[in-house]
N, C-alpha and C positions, 0 to 999 in steps of 0.2 A: 254052823247053822245061824248063829247070832250075827256073824259077819255078812252072811247072805241077806239077812233082814236089814242090817244097817245099809248095805249097798242098795237094796230095793227102796228103802226110805229116802236115801240120798237122791236116787233117780227120780222119785216122785217130787221131791222138793225142787230139783233141777227143772223138771218139766213145768212146774208152777211158775218158777222164775222166767223160763223161756216164753211161756204163754203171756206173761205180763210184758216182757220185752217186745214181743210181737205186736201186742196191742198198742204199746207206746209208739213203736215204729209206724204203725198205721196212722195213729193220731198225728204224728209229726209230718207225715206226707200230706195228709189232708190240710193241716195248718199251713204248710208251705205253699200248697196249691192256692189256698185262700189268700195268702200274703201276696203271691204273684198276680192273682187277679186284681188286687188293689193296686199294686205297683204298675200294672199295665195301664190302668185307668190314669194313674199319675203321669205315665209316659205319654199317653195320648194328650192329656191336658197340657203338658209341657210343650209337646210338638205343635199343638194348635196355637200356642201363644209365643212360640219362638224362644222358650226357656231352655237353658242348657240341660243335657241329660244328667249331668252330675251336679251335686250340691255338697262340696267338701265341708262346709260348716255344719250342715245337717248330719253328714256322715260322722264327723268327729263327736257331735253331741250324742248320736246313737251309740257309738262305740263306748263312750264314757258311761252312758246309761246302762248298757248291757254288761259292761265290766262290773258295775256296782251290783246289778241284779245277780250276776254270777257269784260274786263274793257273798251276797246275802243268802244265796241258795247252796253255798258250799260247793260250787263248781269252779274249776280252774278258770280265772278271768282271761288268761292267755288263750285257752281253748275257745271260750266264748267270742273273743275278738277275732280269732282266725275264722270261726264259723261265720260271723257277721260280715267280715271282709269278703269271704267267698260269695255270700248272698248279695252284697252290695255290688260286686263286680258283675254278677249275672244281671242284676236290675239295670245297671248302667248300660250293659250290652244290649239289653232289650229296649231301653229308652233310645239308644243310638239307632237301633233298627227301626223303631217306630218313627223317629225323626227323619231318617233317610227315606222311608216309605211315604212320608208326607212332604218331602222336598225341603226339609230343614237341615242345615249343616250342623256339624258337631259343635261349632262355636256358638250356635244359637242363631 
Protein backbone atom coordinates (compact mmCIF):
# COMPACT_ATOMS: atom_id res chain seq x y z
CA UNK A 1 0.00 0.00 0.00
CA UNK A 2 2.75 2.45 0.96
CA UNK A 3 4.65 1.54 -2.22
CA UNK A 4 1.55 2.38 -4.31
CA UNK A 5 1.25 5.77 -2.64
CA UNK A 6 4.97 6.46 -3.23
CA UNK A 7 4.53 5.56 -6.90
CA UNK A 8 1.45 7.79 -7.21
CA UNK A 9 3.34 10.66 -5.54
CA UNK A 10 6.28 10.15 -7.89
CA UNK A 11 3.95 10.21 -10.91
CA UNK A 12 2.39 13.46 -9.67
CA UNK A 13 5.82 15.06 -9.26
CA UNK A 14 6.84 13.79 -12.71
CA UNK A 15 3.69 15.28 -14.24
CA UNK A 16 4.55 18.63 -12.67
CA UNK A 17 8.10 18.56 -14.05
CA UNK A 18 6.81 17.60 -17.48
CA UNK A 19 4.27 20.45 -17.45
CA UNK A 20 7.10 22.87 -16.64
CA UNK A 21 9.26 21.41 -19.41
CA UNK A 22 6.37 21.77 -21.88
CA UNK A 23 5.94 25.43 -20.90
CA UNK A 24 9.67 26.09 -21.25
CA UNK A 25 9.71 24.40 -24.68
CA UNK A 26 6.84 26.62 -25.82
CA UNK A 27 8.65 29.72 -24.57
CA UNK A 28 11.84 28.64 -26.39
CA UNK A 29 9.94 28.25 -29.66
CA UNK A 30 8.36 31.68 -29.31
CA UNK A 31 11.72 33.24 -28.44
CA UNK A 32 13.39 31.59 -31.43
CA UNK A 33 10.61 32.83 -33.70
CA UNK A 34 11.14 36.37 -32.42
CA UNK A 35 14.90 36.04 -32.84
CA UNK A 36 14.47 34.93 -36.44
CA UNK A 37 12.08 37.82 -37.13
CA UNK A 38 14.87 40.17 -36.03
CA UNK A 39 17.59 38.37 -37.97
CA UNK A 40 15.40 38.44 -41.08
CA UNK A 41 15.28 42.24 -40.79
CA UNK A 42 19.08 42.22 -40.45
CA UNK A 43 19.32 40.07 -43.59
CA UNK A 44 17.13 42.48 -45.55
CA UNK A 45 19.21 45.44 -44.38
CA UNK A 46 22.45 43.66 -45.32
CA UNK A 47 21.08 42.72 -48.76
CA UNK A 48 19.89 46.28 -49.43
CA UNK A 49 23.35 47.64 -48.63
CA UNK A 50 25.44 44.89 -50.22
CA UNK A 51 26.82 43.63 -46.92
CA UNK A 52 27.92 40.00 -46.66
CA UNK A 53 25.49 37.51 -45.07
CA UNK A 54 28.07 36.37 -42.51
CA UNK A 55 30.00 38.44 -39.96
CA UNK A 56 32.70 36.16 -38.49
CA UNK A 57 33.89 38.75 -35.95
CA UNK A 58 30.35 39.23 -34.60
CA UNK A 59 29.85 35.46 -34.52
CA UNK A 60 32.99 34.98 -32.41
CA UNK A 61 31.90 37.73 -30.02
CA UNK A 62 28.49 36.09 -29.65
CA UNK A 63 30.01 32.66 -29.06
CA UNK A 64 32.30 34.02 -26.34
CA UNK A 65 29.39 35.94 -24.76
CA UNK A 66 27.09 32.91 -24.80
CA UNK A 67 29.79 30.61 -23.42
CA UNK A 68 30.18 32.99 -20.45
CA UNK A 69 26.42 33.23 -19.97
CA UNK A 70 26.25 29.43 -20.01
CA UNK A 71 29.00 29.16 -17.39
CA UNK A 72 27.22 31.71 -15.20
CA UNK A 73 23.96 29.75 -15.57
CA UNK A 74 25.66 26.40 -14.82
CA UNK A 75 24.96 25.16 -18.36
CA UNK A 76 27.61 23.31 -20.36
CA UNK A 77 29.36 26.03 -22.45
CA UNK A 78 30.11 23.48 -25.20
CA UNK A 79 26.41 22.75 -25.51
CA UNK A 80 25.62 26.49 -25.64
CA UNK A 81 28.23 26.97 -28.37
CA UNK A 82 26.87 24.07 -30.44
CA UNK A 83 23.37 25.49 -30.12
CA UNK A 84 24.49 28.98 -31.13
CA UNK A 85 26.51 27.62 -34.07
CA UNK A 86 23.38 25.84 -35.31
CA UNK A 87 21.36 29.06 -35.03
CA UNK A 88 24.12 31.09 -36.74
CA UNK A 89 24.24 28.64 -39.67
CA UNK A 90 20.48 28.98 -40.11
CA UNK A 91 20.67 32.78 -39.93
CA UNK A 92 23.46 32.90 -42.53
CA UNK A 93 21.49 30.54 -44.78
CA UNK A 94 18.48 32.86 -44.51
CA UNK A 95 20.64 35.91 -45.20
CA UNK A 96 22.09 34.22 -48.28
CA UNK A 97 18.57 33.48 -49.52
CA UNK A 98 17.49 37.08 -48.90
CA UNK A 99 20.58 38.37 -50.71
CA UNK A 100 19.98 36.01 -53.65
CA UNK A 101 16.36 37.15 -53.88
CA UNK A 102 17.57 40.73 -54.00
CA UNK A 103 20.23 40.08 -56.65
CA UNK A 104 23.17 40.32 -54.23
CA UNK A 105 25.98 37.77 -54.43
CA UNK A 106 27.40 35.88 -51.44
CA UNK A 107 30.56 37.96 -51.64
CA UNK A 108 28.51 41.08 -51.05
